C-alpha positions in Angstrom: 33.7 54.6 116.5 30.9 57.1 116.9 33.1 59.7 118.6 35.5 59.6 115.6 32.7 60.1 113.1 31.4 63.1 115.1 34.9 64.7 115.2 35.5 64.1 111.4 32.1 65.5 110.5 32.5 68.5 112.9 35.8 69.3 111.2 34.2 69.0 107.8 31.4 71.3 108.8 33.9 73.9 110.3 35.9 73.8 107.1 32.8 74.3 105.0 31.8 77.3 107.1 35.3 78.8 106.8 35.4 78.3 103.1 31.9 79.9 102.8 30.4 77.0 101.0 26.8 77.0 99.8 24.3 77.2 102.6 22.7 73.9 101.6 25.9 72.0 102.0 26.5 73.6 105.5 23.0 72.9 106.5 23.2 69.2 105.4 26.5 68.7 107.3 25.0 70.4 110.4 21.9 68.1 110.3 24.1 65.0 109.9 26.2 66.1 112.8 23.2 66.7 115.0 21.9 63.2 114.1 25.3 61.6 115.1 25.4 63.5 118.4 21.8 62.4 119.2 22.8 58.8 118.4 25.8 59.2 120.7 23.7 60.4 123.6 21.0 57.7 123.0 23.8 55.1 123.2 25.3 56.6 126.3 21.9 56.8 128.1 21.3 53.1 127.2 24.7 52.1 128.6 24.1 54.1 131.8 20.6 52.7 132.2 22.0 49.2 132.0 24.7 50.0 134.5 22.2 51.5 137.0 20.1 48.3 136.9 23.1 46.2 137.8 
């Protein structure tokens, strides 16, 4: 599920920050997380749009 993917990637990003990994790795994880969050909201808006039409 998308929620689970977001949580896993967020944890991975946080761990990378704590471990002071290379900036490129942290940035890549951050961008991936942003994309998943955007996908989540697009999905939620689509569902709510369909529900409002019913």
